[in-house]
C-alpha positions in Angstrom: 26.1 10.4 -101.4 25.4 13.0 -103.9 25.7 12.2 -106.8 25.1 8.5 -107.0 26.0 8.1 -110.2 27.1 11.6 -112.6 24.9 10.4 -115.2 21.9 10.1 -113.1 23.1 13.9 -111.5 23.7 15.4 -114.8 19.7 13.9 -116.2 18.0 14.9 -113.2 19.0 18.2 -113.4 17.8 18.7 -117.1 15.1 16.5 -116.2 14.8 19.2 -112.9 14.4 22.9 -115.6 12.3 20.6 -118.1 8.9 22.4 -118.9 5.7 20.5 -118.1 3.6 20.9 -121.1 6.3 23.3 -123.0 5.4 23.8 -126.6 8.5 22.4 -128.9 9.4 24.6 -131.3 8.5 24.3 -135.2 12.2 25.6 -136.9 14.7 23.5 -136.8 17.3 26.2 -135.4 14.6 27.3 -132.3 14.7 23.7 -131.7 18.5 23.7 -131.5 18.2 26.4 -129.4 15.5 26.1 -127.0 14.0 22.6 -127.0 16.8 19.5 -127.6 20.5 18.6 -127.9 22.6 20.1 -130.7 23.5 16.9 -132.3 21.4 13.6 -131.7 21.3 9.9 -132.7 19.2 7.6 -131.2 19.2 3.7 -131.8 17.0 0.9 -129.8 20.7 -0.1 -128.0 22.6 2.7 -128.9 22.0 6.7 -128.7 24.8 9.6 -128.6 24.5 13.5 -128.1 26.8 16.5 -128.6 26.2 20.2 -127.3 28.1 23.1 -127.5 28.2 24.5 -123.8 28.6 29.0 -124.1 29.3 30.9 -120.9 29.4 34.4 -122.1 28.9 37.0 -119.3 30.1 40.7 -118.5 29.3 42.9 -115.1 31.1 45.4 -113.1 32.7 45.9 -109.2 31.9 48.9 -108.6 32.9 48.8 -105.3 36.7 48.9 -106.8 35.5 50.3 -110.0 36.6 47.5 -111.9 35.0 45.4 -115.1 34.7 41.7 -115.0 33.7 39.4 -117.6 34.0 35.5 -118.6 34.3 33.9 -122.1 33.6 30.3 -121.6 33.1 27.9 -124.9 32.5 24.2 -124.3 31.6 21.1 -125.6 30.2 17.7 -123.9 29.2 14.8 -125.9 26.8 11.8 -123.8 27.5 7.8 -125.5 24.9 5.4 -124.1 26.0 1.2 -125.3 22.5 -0.6 -124.3 21.5 0.0 -120.8 25.1 -1.2 -119.2 27.3 1.4 -120.4 27.4 5.1 -120.4 30.3 8.0 -121.2 30.9 11.5 -121.0 33.4 13.5 -121.8 33.7 17.4 -121.8 36.1 20.4 -122.5 36.4 23.6 -121.2 38.5 26.3 -123.1 37.8 29.3 -120.8 39.1 33.4 -120.3 37.8 35.4 -117.0 38.9 39.5 -115.4 37.7 38.1 -111.8 36.9 40.2 -109.3 39.5 41.6 -107.5 39.4 38.6 -104.3 39.2 36.1 -106.8 42.8 37.2 -108.3 44.1 37.5 -105.4 43.3 33.8 -104.6 44.3 32.6 -107.8 47.9 34.4 -106.6 48.4 33.2 -104.0 47.3 29.3 -104.6 48.0 29.4 -108.5 44.9 27.8 -109.2 41.9 29.1 -110.7 39.0 27.6 -108.0 37.9 24.3 -108.9 39.5 24.6 -112.5 42.8 23.7 -112.3 45.8 25.9 -112.9 45.8 28.9 -115.6 47.6 28.8 -118.8 49.2 32.2 -118.7 49.8 31.7 -114.9 53.4 34.2 -113.9 55.0 32.7 -110.8 56.1 36.0 -108.5 54.3 38.0 -111.2 51.2 40.0 -109.5 48.5 41.9 -111.3 44.9 41.4 -109.9 43.8 43.1 -113.2 45.3 40.6 -115.3 42.8 38.4 -116.9 43.2 34.3 -116.8 42.9 32.0 -119.4 42.1 28.2 -118.1 41.4 25.0 -120.0 39.6 21.9 -117.8 38.7 18.6 -119.2 36.6 15.9 -117.7 34.7 12.8 -117.9 34.1 9.2 -117.6 33.0 5.9 -118.3 30.4 4.4 -116.2 29.9 0.2 -116.1 26.7 -1.0 -114.6 26.5 -4.5 -115.0 23.3 -5.8 -112.8 21.1 -3.4 -110.8 23.6 -3.9 -107.8 27.1 -3.1 -109.1 28.4 -0.6 -111.1 31.9 0.6 -111.7 33.2 4.2 -112.9 36.3 5.1 -114.3 37.6 8.8 -115.0 38.8 12.3 -114.8 35.8 14.1 -112.4 35.0 15.4 -108.9 32.9 13.7 -106.1 31.0 14.5 -103.5 29.5 12.5 -100.0 27.3 14.0 -98.2 23.3 15.5 -98.0 24.2 19.8 -98.1 25.9 22.4 -99.8 29.2 22.0 -98.1 30.7 18.7 -97.2 33.2 17.5 -94.3 34.2 14.8 -95.7 34.6 15.1 -99.3 33.5 17.6 -101.8 33.6 18.8 -105.2 35.8 22.5 -104.6 39.0 20.8 -105.9 39.6 20.6 -109.5 39.3 17.3 -111.5 41.6 14.3 -110.6 41.5 10.5 -112.2 39.7 7.9 -110.3 38.4 4.5 -110.2 34.9 3.7 -108.1 33.2 0.9 -107.7 29.3 1.3 -106.0 27.4 -1.5 -104.4 23.7 -0.9 -103.5 22.2 -3.9 -101.9 18.3 -3.4 -101.1 18.8 -0.2 -98.5 22.7 -0.8 -98.2 24.9 1.6 -100.7 28.8 1.1 -99.9 31.3 3.1 -102.4 34.9 2.4 -103.1 37.3 4.5 -104.4 41.1 5.2 -105.6 42.3 8.5 -106.8 45.7 10.3 -108.0 46.2 14.0 -107.0 48.8 16.7 -107.8 50.6 18.9 -105.9 51.9 21.7 -107.3 53.3 23.4 -103.6 56.2 20.3 -103.8 59.4 21.0 -104.9 59.4 19.0 -107.9 62.3 16.5 -108.8 62.5 18.0 -112.4 60.9 19.6 -114.7 60.3 16.6 -116.6 58.6 14.9 -114.0 55.6 17.1 -113.4 53.6 18.3 -110.3 54.3 16.2 -107.3 51.8 13.3 -107.0 49.9 11.7 -103.8 47.3 8.7 -103.8 43.8 8.1 -102.1 41.7 5.4 -100.9 37.8 6.1 -99.7 35.7 3.9 -98.3 31.8 5.1 -97.9 28.9 2.9 -95.9 25.5 4.2 -96.5 22.7 2.2 -94.7 19.0 3.1 -94.5 17.6 2.0 -91.3 14.6 3.4 -91.4 12.1 5.2 -94.0 13.7 8.5 -92.1 16.8 7.5 -90.3 20.3 6.7 -92.4 23.7 7.0 -91.2 27.0 6.6 -92.8 30.3 5.6 -92.1 33.0 7.3 -94.6 36.8 6.7 -94.1 40.2 7.6 -96.1 44.2 7.2 -96.6 46.1 9.8 -98.1 50.0 8.9 -99.0 53.0 10.4 -101.1 53.9 9.3 -104.3 57.6 9.3 -104.0 60.3 11.2 -101.8 63.7 12.3 -103.0 64.9 8.4 -102.0 62.5 6.2 -103.2 59.0 6.1 -105.8 56.6 4.1 -103.3 53.9 4.3 -106.2 50.4 3.2 -105.5 49.6 0.6 -102.2 48.7 -2.9 -103.3 47.8 -2.6 -99.6 45.0 -0.6 -99.7 43.8 -1.8 -102.9 40.8 -4.4 -101.0 37.6 -2.6 -100.9 36.4 -3.9 -97.9 39.0 -3.5 -95.8 39.0 -0.9 -92.8 41.4 1.8 -93.9 42.8 2.4 -90.1 43.9 -0.8 -89.1 45.5 -1.2 -92.4 47.6 2.1 -92.2 48.5 1.1 -88.6 50.4 -2.1 -89.6 51.9 -1.1 -92.6 53.8 1.3 -89.7 53.1 4.1 -92.2 53.3 7.9 -91.8 49.6 8.1 -94.1 47.2 10.4 -93.4 44.0 9.1 -92.2 40.6 10.3 -91.7 37.1 8.8 -90.4 33.4 10.4 -90.1 30.2 9.9 -89.8 27.3 11.4 -92.5 23.9 11.4 -91.0 20.5 12.0 -92.4 17.0 12.2 -90.4 13.8 12.7 -92.8 11.6 15.0 -90.5 8.6 15.5 -93.0 8.0 13.9 -96.8 10.1 17.6 -97.6 11.9 18.8 -94.5 15.5 16.8 -93.8 17.7 17.4 -91.0 21.8 16.4 -91.8 24.8 16.4 -89.9 28.7 15.2 -90.7 31.7 14.2 -88.7 35.0 14.2 -89.7 37.8 13.0 -87.4 41.6 13.6 -88.1 43.2 12.9 -85.3 41.9 13.5 -81.4 42.4 12.2 -78.2 39.5 11.8 -75.2 41.5 13.0 -72.4 42.7 16.5 -74.2 39.8 16.7 -76.2 37.9 16.7 -72.4 40.2 18.3 -70.7 39.3 21.8 -72.9 43.3 22.5 -73.1 42.9 23.3 -77.3 45.8 20.6 -77.6 46.9 21.2 -81.6 45.8 17.4 -82.3 42.1 17.5 -82.0 41.0 17.9 -85.6 38.0 17.5 -86.4 35.2 19.2 -88.4 31.4 19.3 -87.8 28.4 19.9 -89.8 24.6 20.6 -88.9 22.1 21.5 -91.7 18.2 21.4 -92.0 16.9 22.1 -95.6 13.2 22.0 -96.8 11.6 21.1 -100.3 8.6 22.5 -101.6 9.2 25.0 -98.8 5.5 26.1 -96.4 4.0 23.6 -99.7 4.8 26.0 -102.7 5.9 23.7 -105.5 10.0 24.3 -106.0 10.6 26.8 -103.5 13.4 24.8 -101.4 15.5 26.1 -98.5 18.5 25.3 -96.6 20.3 26.9 -93.3 23.4 25.0 -92.6 26.3 25.1 -90.0 30.1 24.2 -90.2 33.4 24.2 -88.3 36.8 23.2 -88.8 38.8 22.9 -85.6 43.1 24.0 -86.6 45.2 22.1 -88.3 42.0 19.8 -89.5 43.2 17.9 -92.9 46.8 19.3 -93.1 49.4 16.6 -92.8 53.6 16.5 -91.6 53.8 17.4 -95.3 51.4 18.6 -98.0 51.6 15.5 -100.0 49.8 13.9 -97.2 47.2 16.3 -96.6 43.6 16.1 -97.6 43.2 18.6 -100.4 44.6 18.1 -104.0 46.1 20.9 -106.9 46.5 23.3 -103.8 42.8 23.2 -102.9 40.8 21.3 -100.2 39.1 18.0 -100.6 36.9 19.1 -98.3 35.3 22.3 -97.3 36.7 25.4 -99.2 38.0 27.0 -96.2 39.9 24.8 -94.9 39.9 24.8 -91.5 40.5 26.9 -88.2 36.6 28.3 -89.3 33.4 28.8 -88.7 30.4 28.9 -91.4 26.2 29.5 -91.2 25.3 30.1 -94.6 21.5 29.9 -96.0 20.4 29.1 -99.3 17.0 29.9 -101.1 15.8 28.8 -104.7 12.7 28.9 -105.7 11.3 27.7 -110.0 8.2 28.8 -112.0 8.1 27.5 -115.2 11.5 29.1 -117.3 11.9 31.2 -114.6 14.5 30.4 -111.2 15.7 32.7 -108.5 18.5 31.9 -106.1 19.8 33.5 -103.1 22.3 33.2 -100.6 23.7 34.4 -97.5 26.9 33.1 -95.7 28.5 34.6 -92.6 31.7 33.3 -91.2 34.6 33.3 -88.6 38.2 32.3 -89.5 41.6 33.0 -88.4 44.2 33.6 -91.5 47.8 33.5 -90.5 50.3 36.5 -90.2 53.8 36.5 -91.1 56.0 33.1 -90.6 52.9 31.5 -88.9 50.9 28.9 -88.5 47.5 28.8 -86.5 46.5 25.6 -88.6 43.7 27.6 -91.3 45.9 26.9 -94.2 46.4 23.0 -94.8 48.9 23.2 -97.0 51.4 23.8 -94.2 52.9 21.3 -92.3 51.8 20.8 -89.0 55.3 20.5 -87.8 55.2 24.7 -88.2 52.0 24.6 -85.9 52.2 27.6 -84.0 51.5 26.5 -80.4 50.8 23.2 -78.5 48.1 24.1 -76.3 45.5 27.1 -76.4 44.2 26.4 -79.9 41.2 27.9 -80.6 38.7 27.9 -83.6 39.4 31.4 -85.5 43.3 31.8 -83.8 45.6 34.0 -85.3 44.2 37.3 -87.0 40.2 36.7 -86.6 38.5 37.4 -90.3 35.0 38.0 -90.5 33.6 37.3 -93.8 29.5 38.1 -95.0 28.5 37.2 -98.7 25.2 37.8 -100.5 24.5 36.2 -103.7 21.1 37.1 -105.3 20.5 35.7 -108.8 17.8 35.2 -111.6 17.6 33.3 -114.6 15.7 32.3 -117.5 15.5 29.2 -118.8 16.3 29.3 -122.6 17.6 25.2 -123.0 17.2 22.9 -119.9 19.1 19.7 -122.6 22.4 22.3 -121.6 21.6 24.3 -118.8 21.2 27.0 -121.1 20.1 30.3 -119.7 20.3 33.9 -119.6 21.0 35.0 -116.0 21.6 38.3 -114.2 23.1 38.2 -110.5 24.2 40.5 -107.9 27.2 39.5 -105.6 27.6 41.9 -102.4 31.3 40.4 -100.1 32.8 42.2 -96.9 35.8 40.2 -95.1 37.2 42.4 -92.5 39.8 42.1 -89.7 42.1 44.0 -87.5 44.5 45.3 -90.8 40.9 46.2 -92.7 39.0 45.3 -94.9 38.1 43.7 -98.6 35.0 44.9 -100.2 33.4 43.4 -103.1 30.1 44.8 -105.0 29.7 43.0 -108.9 26.7 43.0 -110.9 27.1 40.3 -113.9 24.6 40.0 -117.1 25.1 37.2 -119.8 24.2 33.6 -120.6 25.8 30.5 -118.9 25.6 26.7 -120.0 27.1 24.2 -117.5 26.1 21.4 -115.3 29.0 22.0 -113.2 29.2 23.3 -109.4 31.5 26.1 -108.9 32.4 28.1 -105.8 33.4 31.6 -105.1 31.6 32.2 -102.3 34.9 32.6 -100.2 
C-alpha cells in the first residue's frame, strides 16, 4: 500500500530531499526560508508546525501560442500529541490558466484534475482561454494505540500498489471522506476502509441536497510471503446512497471489516458494483523490484477463453519493474510500466455505482479501453533534482451517440457492442507524452523548490491531432500528487 500511513509518507518525502551535512543559515529569515518550518513549537509530548505552501509559476504553450500560469497559496498544519495521535490539515486556494488540453478536459468533466470543481465554472459555456479558480482542503486524524493498529479518519486520497499507476485504487480523483483501519501482524498488513463519494454527473434531487452521493467499502490484505515476494488481495463494493423512491444510505451489512465483500453483496441480492483484484511484488535484488496488478470487474471463463470479445469480460492489468540506485548510482531511480483495461471496466449500470469519484476514475486516469506504456527516471544530487517521464498510450474515444467502453461515467447498458469488443475500439487515439523537470530544492521541510519544466504532448486520431509544447518556470511547494499526463 502506498502510502501505508499518510503522515509517514509526508515525512519520508521531506527526509528524502534533506541535504546531508547541510549548513544551517544564521539569520531567522533565511532559516525559515531554507531550513525550517515557518512556525514550530515542540515539547516532549506535544509538537505543532505550520507552513505557508506557495506555488507560483508561469510559462507558455508555444504550439498554441498560449500563456499558462498558476498562482496557488497553501497552508498546512501538523500536530503530534504524544506518540499515538497525529493530525494533518491543509488548504489551497489556486487560480490557473491551463494549457488547452487541460482546459478542454475541465470543460468536459467539470473538474480540475484531482482537485474538485472550479468555483467559477460555467455550465455550457466553453472558453478554453478561461482561467479557473479552485480551492481544495484536506486532512486527517491518525490514531495509533499500539504497534499493531492504526485508525485514520479524514478527507483525502488513498493509493494501493507499488507502481506509478494503480489499477485497484489510486490518488487520481479529488479528496473524499473516509475511515480507515490498518492492522499489522508481523509480515501481514490488512486495511479496511469506508468512504463516501460524489457524482456531479447524476441528476440532482434538488439544489438544496447538492450532488448525488455513493458509498464504497474497500479491503486489502498484503502478505510478505518471503523477503523477496509479497502478495495482496483487494476487494471493493460501490453502492448508491439513494434513488428517487428511497434513501439507502450507509449499508451496515458492509460494516464488518473482515468479511469478503463479494459474498455479502451476493447475499443482499443487490445491484451493487463489486471489484476484486490482486497485487504482486517480487524483489529481484535489494534495489530492483518487479510488480503487477490484476483487477477483475466481471468476467466469464467460457467467454474469456472463447476470444469472442464479450463486453462483460472486464479486467485491468499492470506489469512493471523499478530500480533504485540504478547502476549503483545513488538516488538514480528508474521505472518502466505497462497498464491496460478492457472496454467497460470500472463502469456500472449507473454512474452512482461506477468505480469513480467526482467525475474522475478511482483507478487509472484514462478510465478503461486503453493500453499504456510509460517510463520514469529521477535523479537527485544534493539540492538538485531532475525527473523525466515518457508515455505512449492507445485508447478509444466515443463518437457521438456511442459507448465503446472508455468513459466509465457512461452506463454499460448503453454499450455499442455485445460481442467483438477489443481494447482501443471506437475512435482509436494515440497519445505521445514527454515531460522533463529540473529543480533546485530550497526548503525540504515543505518541498519548496525552484523548478523549470518542459512538456511535449501529441494526441492523434483519424479526426486530427492536438499538440502541446509547454515550458514553465516558477516556485512550487506541495506534497500532493497531481496528474496532468493524459
